[in-house]
C-alpha positions in Angstrom: -36.7 -4.8 14.7 -35.4 -2.3 12.0 -32.8 0.1 13.3 -32.9 3.8 12.7 -29.9 5.7 11.4 -28.0 7.6 14.0 -26.3 10.7 12.7 -23.0 11.5 14.4 -22.7 14.7 16.4 -20.8 17.5 14.7 -17.7 17.0 17.0 -17.6 13.3 16.1 -18.1 13.9 12.4 -15.1 16.2 12.4 -12.8 13.4 13.4 -13.4 11.7 10.0 -11.9 13.8 7.2 -11.2 12.7 3.6 -7.9 12.9 1.8 -8.3 14.5 -1.6 -6.7 12.6 -4.4 -7.3 15.3 -7.1 -10.0 16.1 -9.6 -11.1 14.2 -12.7 -11.7 16.1 -16.0 -15.1 14.3 -16.5 -17.8 12.9 -14.3 -16.7 9.7 -12.6 -19.0 6.6 -13.1 -16.8 3.8 -11.7 -13.9 3.2 -9.3 -11.7 0.3 -8.4 -8.4 0.0 -6.4 -5.6 -2.0 -8.1 -2.7 -2.6 -5.7 -0.5 -4.0 -8.5 -0.9 -0.9 -10.6 -0.5 1.3 -7.5 -3.6 3.4 -7.6 -7.3 3.9 -8.2 -8.8 3.1 -11.6 -11.2 5.8 -12.5 -13.9 5.2 -15.1 -15.2 8.4 -16.7 -18.4 9.3 -18.4 -16.3 10.2 -21.4 -15.3 6.6 -21.8 -11.7 7.0 -20.6 -10.2 5.1 -17.7 -7.6 7.0 -15.6 -5.1 5.6 -13.1 -4.6 7.9 -10.1 -2.0 7.2 -7.4 -3.7 6.6 -4.1 -0.6 7.9 -2.3 0.0 11.1 -4.2 -3.1 11.8 -6.3 -0.9 12.0 -9.4 -2.5 11.0 -12.7 -0.4 8.0 -13.8 -1.9 7.3 -17.2 -5.0 6.9 -19.4 -6.7 3.9 -21.1 -9.0 4.5 -24.0 -11.3 2.1 -25.8 -15.0 2.6 -24.8 -17.4 4.6 -26.8 -19.7 5.4 -23.9 -19.6 6.0 -20.1 -17.7 3.5 -18.0 -20.1 1.9 -15.5 -17.8 -0.4 -13.6 -14.2 -1.7 -13.3 -13.2 -5.1 -12.0 -9.7 -6.2 -11.0 -8.6 -9.8 -11.6 -7.5 -11.0 -8.1 -4.8 -13.3 -9.4 -3.9 -12.5 -13.0 -2.8 -9.7 -15.2 -6.1 -8.4 -16.4 -8.6 -5.7 -15.5 -12.1 -5.5 -17.0 -14.3 -2.5 -17.6 -18.0 -2.3 -18.5 -19.7 0.5 -20.4 -22.9 1.9 -21.7 -21.6 1.0 -25.2 -22.6 -2.6 -24.4 -19.1 -4.0 -24.3 -16.7 -5.4 -21.7 -13.1 -4.7 -22.4 -10.2 -6.7 -20.9 -7.0 -4.8 -20.2 -3.4 -5.9 -19.7 -2.3 -4.5 -16.4 1.3 -4.1 -17.5 0.9 -2.5 -20.9 -2.5 -0.8 -20.1 -3.6 -2.0 -23.6 -6.9 -3.7 -24.5 -6.4 -7.5 -25.1 -10.0 -8.6 -25.7 -13.6 -7.6 -25.8 -16.6 -9.5 -24.5 -19.7 -8.8 -26.7 -23.0 -10.3 -25.9 -25.2 -8.0 -23.9 -28.1 -6.3 -25.8 -27.6 -2.8 -24.3 -25.5 -1.2 -21.6 -23.5 -3.3 -19.2 -24.0 -2.1 -15.7 -22.0 -4.4 -13.4 -19.1 -6.9 -13.6 -17.2 -9.1 -11.2 -14.3 -11.6 -11.5 -14.4 -15.0 -9.8 -11.9 -15.7 -7.1 -9.4 -17.4 -9.5 -9.9 -15.0 -12.4 -11.1 -17.6 -14.8 -14.7 -16.4 -14.9 -16.3 -12.9 -15.3 -19.9 -12.2 -14.3 -21.8 -9.4 -15.9 -25.3 -7.8 -15.7 -27.0 -5.2 -17.9 -30.0 -3.5 -19.3 -31.0 -6.6 -21.1 -32.1 -8.1 -17.8 -29.6 -11.0 -18.0 -26.7 -12.2 -15.9 -23.9 -13.7 -18.0 -21.0 -16.0 -17.0 -18.0 -15.6 -19.2 -14.9 -17.8 -19.8 -12.2 -15.2 -19.6 -9.5 -17.1 -21.5 -11.8 -18.1 -24.3 -13.7 -14.8 -24.4 -17.0 -16.7 -24.6 -20.3 -16.8 -22.8 -20.6 -20.0 -20.8 -24.1 -19.3 -19.5 -26.7 -16.5 -19.8 -29.3 -16.3 -17.1 -32.7 -14.6 -17.6 -32.3 -13.3 -14.1 -34.7 -10.4 -13.7 -37.7 -8.6 -15.2 -35.9 -5.2 -15.4 -32.3 -3.8 -15.4 -29.7 -5.8 -13.5 -28.1 -3.1 -11.3 -25.4 -5.1 -9.5 -23.6 -8.5 -9.6 -21.2 -10.2 -7.2 -19.3 -13.5 -6.8 -18.8 -15.4 -3.6 -15.1 -15.7 -2.4 -15.1 -19.5 -3.3 -16.8 -18.9 -6.7 -19.7 -21.1 -5.9 -22.4 -18.5 -5.8 -23.4 -15.5 -7.9 -25.5 -12.6 -6.5 -27.6 -10.2 -8.6 -29.8 -7.2 -7.8 -32.3 -5.5 -10.0 -34.3 -2.4 -10.6 -37.4 -4.7 -10.4 -36.9 -4.9 -6.6 -35.6 -8.4 -6.5 -32.2 -9.8 -5.4 -31.2 -13.4 -6.1 -28.5 -16.0 -5.5 -27.4 -18.4 -8.3 -25.3 -21.5 -8.4 -22.4 -20.7 -10.7 -21.8 -24.3 -11.9 -25.4 -25.0 -13.1 -26.9 -21.5 -13.2 -29.8 -22.7 -11.0 -31.5 -20.4 -8.5 -30.1 -20.9 -5.0 -32.2 -18.3 -3.1 -34.7 -15.4 -3.7 -34.0 -12.6 -1.3 -37.5 -11.2 -0.8 -38.4 -8.2 1.2 -37.2 -5.1 -0.6 -40.0 -2.8 -1.7 -38.2 -0.9 -4.5 -35.2 -1.0 -6.8 -32.3 -2.9 -5.3 -29.2 -0.9 -6.2 -26.3 -3.0 -4.8 -25.4 -6.4 -3.6 -22.2 -8.0 -2.2 -20.9 -11.0 -0.3 -19.7 -10.6 3.3 -18.3 -12.7 6.2 -16.3 -15.0 3.9 -19.2 -15.6 1.6 -21.7 -16.8 4.2 -23.7 -13.6 4.1 -25.0 -11.2 1.5 -25.6 -7.4 1.9 -28.1 -5.5 -0.2 -29.1 -1.9 -0.5 -32.4 -0.6 -1.8 -34.0 2.7 -2.9 -36.6 2.1 -0.2 -33.9 3.2 2.3 -33.1 -0.2 3.7 -29.8 -2.2 4.1 -30.3 -5.9 4.7 -28.0 -8.6 5.8 -28.9 -12.1 4.5 -27.8 -15.7 5.1 -27.0 -17.4 1.8 -29.9 -19.7 2.5 -32.2 -16.7 1.8 -33.0 -15.8 5.5 -32.9 -12.1 6.3 -30.7 -11.7 9.4 -31.1 -8.0 10.0 -32.5 -4.8 8.5 -31.3 -1.3 9.0 -34.2 1.0 7.9 -34.3 4.6 6.8 -37.4 5.9 5.2 -35.8 9.3 4.2 -32.8 8.3 2.1 -32.2 5.9 -0.7 -29.3 3.5 -0.6 -27.6 4.1 -4.0 -24.5 1.9 -3.6 -22.8 -0.5 -1.2 -19.2 -1.8 -1.0 -17.9 -4.5 1.3 -14.5 -4.3 3.1 -11.8 -6.8 2.1 -12.2 -8.8 5.4 -16.0 -9.0 4.8 -16.9 -7.6 8.2 -18.1 -4.2 7.2 -20.0 -2.6 4.4 -20.1 1.1 3.4 -23.3 2.4 2.0 -24.0 5.6 0.1 -27.2 7.3 1.3 -28.9 9.6 -1.2 -25.4 10.4 -2.5 -25.0 12.6 0.7 -24.0 10.3 3.6 -21.7 7.3 4.1 -23.0 4.6 6.5 -20.8 2.0 7.9 -22.5 -1.3 8.7 -21.2 -4.2 10.8 -22.0 -7.4 8.7 -21.5 -9.7 11.7 -23.9 -8.0 14.2 -26.1 -6.6 11.5 -25.8 -3.2 13.2 -25.0 0.3 12.1 -21.6 1.5 13.3 -21.6 5.2 12.1 -23.0 7.6 9.6 -20.8 10.3 8.2 -22.5 13.4 6.7 -20.9 14.1 3.3 -20.0 17.6 2.3 -19.9 18.0 -1.5 -22.0 17.6 -4.6 -23.0 14.0 -4.1 -21.3 10.7 -4.6 -21.2 9.3 -8.2 -19.0 6.2 -7.5 -17.4 4.4 -4.6 -15.0 1.5 -4.1 -13.5 -0.2 -1.0 -9.8 0.0 -0.2 -7.9 -3.2 -0.3 -7.0 -3.1 3.4 -8.7 -1.8 6.5 -12.1 0.0 6.7 -12.1 2.8 4.1 -13.1 3.7 0.6 -12.4 6.0 -2.3 -15.4 8.2 -3.3 -16.0 10.2 -6.5 -18.2 13.3 -6.2 -20.4 15.3 -8.5 -17.8 18.1 -8.6 -15.3 15.4 -9.9 -13.3 15.2 -6.7 -11.7 11.9 -5.7 -11.6 11.6 -1.9 -10.1 8.8 0.2 -12.1 8.2 3.4 -10.8 6.3 6.5 -13.8 5.1 8.3 -11.8 3.7 11.3 -12.4 4.2 14.9 -13.2 0.5 15.0 -11.2 -2.4 16.2 -8.5 -3.0 13.5 -5.9 -5.8 13.1 -3.9 -3.6 10.8 -2.2 -0.6 12.5 -1.2 1.8 9.7 0.7 4.4 11.6 3.4 4.9 14.2 2.9 7.3 17.1 6.2 9.0 16.6 8.8 9.8 13.9 9.6 6.8 11.6 13.4 6.7 11.9 14.4 3.5 10.0 13.5 0.7 7.7 15.1 -2.7 6.8 14.0 -5.4 4.3 13.3 -8.9 5.5 14.9 -11.7 3.4 12.5 -12.7 0.6 11.7 -9.1 -0.4 8.0 -9.1 0.5 8.1 -7.7 4.1 9.7 -4.5 5.5 10.4 -3.6 9.1 10.0 0.0 10.3 11.2 1.5 13.5 10.0 4.6 15.3 10.7 7.0 18.1 7.5 5.6 19.6 9.6 2.6 20.7 7.8 0.2 18.4 8.4 -1.9 15.3 5.9 -2.6 12.5 6.1 -5.2 9.8 4.7 -4.2 6.4 3.5 -6.4 3.5 4.6 -4.8 0.2 2.0 -6.8 -1.7 -1.0 -5.5 0.2 0.7 -2.2 1.2 -0.5 -2.6 4.8 0.9 -3.3 8.3 0.6 -6.9 9.3 2.2 -6.7 12.8 2.8 -4.1 15.5 5.5 -4.8 18.1 5.6 -2.4 21.1 9.1 -2.9 22.6 8.2 -2.2 26.2 10.4 -0.8 29.0 13.7 -2.1 27.6 13.3 0.0 24.4 15.6 2.8 23.6 15.6 5.6 21.0 15.3 4.0 17.6 18.3 5.2 15.5 18.7 2.3 13.0 17.7 -1.3 12.6 19.1 -4.4 10.9 17.2 -7.6 10.3 19.1 -10.8 11.2 18.7 -14.5 11.6 16.6 -15.0 8.4 14.1 -12.4 9.5 13.4 -13.8 12.9 15.2 -11.0 14.9 16.4 -7.4 14.5 19.2 -5.4 16.0 18.4 -1.9 17.1 21.1 0.8 17.1 21.3 3.0 20.2 23.1 3.2 23.5 25.4 0.4 24.6 24.6 -2.4 24.5 22.6 -2.7 21.3 19.3 -4.4 21.8 18.2 -7.5 19.8 14.4 -8.0 19.4 12.3 -11.0 18.4 10.2 -10.0 15.4 7.4 -12.4 16.2 6.8 -11.4 19.9 8.5 -8.0 20.2 10.4 -9.3 23.2 14.1 -8.7 24.0 16.1 -11.5 22.6 19.7 -10.5 23.3 22.2 -7.6 23.5 25.4 -6.7 21.7 28.1 -4.9 23.7 30.2 -2.4 21.9 33.0 -2.7 24.5 36.0 -4.9 23.9 36.8 -4.5 27.6 34.8 -3.2 30.6 36.8 0.1 30.9 36.2 1.2 27.3 34.2 4.3 26.6 31.3 3.7 24.2 28.2 5.9 24.3 26.2 4.1 21.6 25.7 2.9 18.1 24.6 5.3 15.3 24.2 2.9 12.4 23.8 -0.9 12.0 23.5 -3.3 9.1 23.8 -7.0 8.3 24.5 -8.4 4.8 24.0 -12.1 5.4 22.1 -12.3 8.7 25.0 -14.0 10.4 27.2 -11.0 11.1 26.2 -7.6 12.5 28.1 -4.5 11.6 27.7 -1.3 13.6 29.2 2.2 13.7 29.6 3.7 17.1 29.6 7.3 18.1 33.3 7.1 18.9 34.1 6.2 15.3 34.5 2.5 15.7 33.4 -0.2 13.3 32.2 -3.2 15.3 31.5 -6.8 14.1 29.4 -9.3 16.1 28.6 -12.9 15.6 24.8 -13.3 15.4 24.7 -16.8 17.0 26.9 -16.1 20.0 26.4 -12.3 20.3 30.1 -11.9 20.8 32.1 -8.9 19.5 34.5 -10.5 17.0 36.3 -7.4 15.6 36.6 -3.6 16.4 38.2 -1.1 14.1 38.8 2.6 14.9 38.9 5.4 12.3 39.8 8.1 14.7 36.8 10.1 13.6 33.8 10.9 15.6 30.3 11.5 14.4 29.8 8.4 12.2 26.3 8.7 10.9 26.0 6.2 8.1 27.3 2.7 7.3 27.2 0.3 4.4 28.9 -3.1 3.9 29.5 -5.0 0.7 27.5 -8.2 0.1 30.6 -10.4 0.7 31.4 -8.7 3.9 34.9 -7.6 2.8 34.5 -3.9 2.7 32.7 -1.2 4.7 32.0 2.5 4.1 31.4 4.9 6.9 30.2 8.5 6.5 31.8 10.7 9.2 30.5 14.1 10.0 31.1 16.6 12.8 34.5 18.3 12.6 36.2 16.4 9.8 33.5 15.3 7.2 34.9 12.3 5.3 34.2 8.9 3.8 36.2 6.0 5.4 36.5 2.8 3.4 37.6 -0.3 5.3 39.2 -3.6 4.2 37.5 -5.5 6.9 39.6 -8.7 6.6 42.9 -6.7 6.8 41.5 -4.4 9.5 42.7 -1.3 7.8 41.1 1.9 6.4 42.2 1.8 2.7 40.7 5.2 1.9 39.9 8.3 4.0 38.3 10.8 1.6 37.6 14.3 2.8 34.3 15.6 1.5 35.5 19.2 1.1 33.7 20.3 4.3 30.4 19.0 2.9 28.6 16.7 5.4 27.4 13.4 3.9 23.7 13.4 4.5 22.9 9.9 3.4 24.7 6.9 1.8 23.3 3.8 0.1 24.8 0.5 -1.1 24.4 -0.1 -4.8 23.9 -3.8 -5.7 26.5 -5.9 -4.1 28.1 -2.9 -2.6 31.2 -2.4 -4.8 29.5 0.9 -5.6 27.7 3.2 -3.3 25.7 6.4 -3.6 26.0 9.5 -1.5 24.1 12.7 -1.0 25.8 15.8 0.3 24.9 19.4 1.1 26.1 20.6 -2.3 23.0 19.0 -3.7 24.7 16.6 -6.1 24.4 12.8 -5.7 27.6 10.9 -6.5 28.2 7.3 -7.4 31.4 5.9 -6.0 33.6 2.8 -6.6 34.2 1.2 -3.2 37.6 -0.4 -3.8 39.3 2.6 -5.5 37.4 5.3 -3.5 36.8 7.3 -6.6 33.7 9.0 -8.0 32.3 7.0 -10.9 29.6 9.5 -11.8 28.0 12.7 -10.7 24.3 13.2 -11.4 24.2 16.9 -12.4 20.6 16.7 -13.6 19.3 16.3 -10.0 18.5 19.7 -8.5 17.5 20.5 -4.9 18.9 19.4 -1.6 18.5 15.6 -1.0 17.6 14.6 2.5 17.4 10.8 2.1 18.3 8.2 -0.5 17.6 4.5 -1.1 18.5 2.0 -3.8 16.7 -1.0 -5.1 18.2 -4.4 -4.1 19.4 -5.0 -7.6 21.2 -1.6 -7.6 19.6 -0.2 -10.8 17.4 2.5 -9.3 17.6 5.1 -6.6 15.0 7.3 -4.9 16.1 10.8 -4.0 14.0 12.5 -1.3 13.8 16.3 -1.4 11.6 18.6 0.7 8.5 18.4 -1.6 9.4 15.9 -4.3 10.9 12.4 -4.7 12.8 11.6 -7.9 13.4 8.0 -9.1 16.8 7.9 -10.8 18.1 5.2 -13.2 21.7 4.7 -12.1 22.9 3.4 -15.4 21.5 6.0 -17.8 21.3 8.8 -15.2 17.8 9.5 -16.4 15.1 10.6 -13.9 12.4 7.9 -14.5 9.6 9.6 -12.6 8.9 12.2 -9.9 6.2 12.3 -7.3 5.1 14.9 -4.8 5.8 14.2 -1.1 2.6 13.4 0.7 2.1 14.4 4.3 4.7 15.8 6.7 8.5 15.7 6.4 10.1 12.4 5.3 12.3 11.0 8.0 13.4 7.7 6.4 12.9 5.7 3.2 13.4 2.3 1.6 13.2 1.0 -2.0 12.3 -2.7 -1.6 11.6 -3.5 -5.2 11.6 -1.9 -8.7 8.0 -0.8 -8.8 7.6 0.3 -5.1 9.2 2.5 -2.6 8.2 3.6 1.0 8.7 6.6 3.1 8.4 7.2 6.8 7.3 10.6 8.2 7.6 12.7 11.3 3.9 12.3 11.7 4.4 8.5 12.2 3.0 7.6 8.8 4.4 5.0 6.4 3.5 5.6 2.8 3.8 3.4 -0.3 4.5 4.9 -3.7 4.3 3.0 -7.0 7.0 3.7 -9.6 5.2 4.5 -12.8 7.8 4.8 -15.6 6.7 6.5 -18.8 8.7 6.5 -21.9 
């Protein structure tokens, strides 16, 4: 039985609000999210393609080459190419690093309406006004096969996840599946009564979703059997995009509503009334259930269509207080005052694990990954807790007391440079070292200064730097092997707000209340460089693992600083509420945590 659309109540609809990513300077005809480039590719009616940051809405650059409106943009899932289709009849291949055109696919007799890469990036499928579906060899820039697929304009094409099937939809009211190896017809999806506007594969390529101007959304088995129909006689379905996991599809209804469909149950999950001047383009996000939508008034809006079961929690429930990088560089751990940890994938820019720490958890001050990424030490009250990063269970404790009668209230900062030794600064001003395997305290050094807030250790474990605040602000530099403080450097009454290791740690960066970041030599305790071109009070700093770049967080802006030249490479506006922590895990990406529990990813776009 066909299902009727159920419009959400006003109260329910108000829980789904878009995030505005800015405004284009021309009507938008195509959208595609590119994680590697760090934003949304926006194809304009003017023929230009813009890259807009999905985190900040900042315009990162422009690509020019088409002589007519851009109709679709496709992202190579494994390679370094993007492709764009246009009313000028051409498909342009773009290098994702240089943003320059590297090839043109000419062969359609008229506008190209739709394109899609195969799973391995070796083939590109296209459809157009000339009624054909073409299969292109990307490396050779040649047509492998041209299929006389329909009797009118091909509106949409898609490729199955395994590359075995091609789907096409047409203004002639037909939708078909083709074998990619032979070009033979696999199935004719019959039942639509009018122009079929969109088609896509779902559920791992075992199902197909179609949308039609007759108001219907249909779910099909790849054999050609219609498994379910969601009918609506009042509104045309003008576009459909499928979520990355293949479980949901988002349809645009008459350019005025967004409908979320469950591709497994063939049921409607929700319909969201759209406020604006109509949808001109839509693309799915690369993780979760959401989309980016372009409107008739040239707005770009990011919609989170959640409220459903999700395996990817994207937000903490409390302030994000700390980060640490897991060995290998791909994953980052975040800690929060909500007494939980999350593990984030820097490639997909999404959370892959949520670890609530249960009744044994304490206030999350700092965290250090140990044991090759299998465990993490949490700074806090004595003893410091050790957590299993796979299960979220308590896996040990590190006592800060050398004897039972010692007074230690807690640990304020913790780090580990090799995963075998843990270094922690205590509230009483002590520097403690523990053996990871045994959990035993192996050394304890006292600076005589309270209020230690920050700690770094050189990569060889020989030197440590503590930032002391409270009554006598100073930097304390330790020779760990000798067990002595080799430098105690008063900071002229200026509290050291943050400190970060640079490279191997023989240099470090500080931010202070006088607003000027300083680069220090660890062994001599002297200032190597002052960055006078940085203005504004810096609340947080982080440095890339190779020590070449630093991110400087201010109240409303983040600057990326080249530590060798002293040049500010780029600046972005802070998104959301106040930044409470940050990390710079690789050259092209940094992350921030906020007091609203959010973790945000920012792409570093350096312009000459």
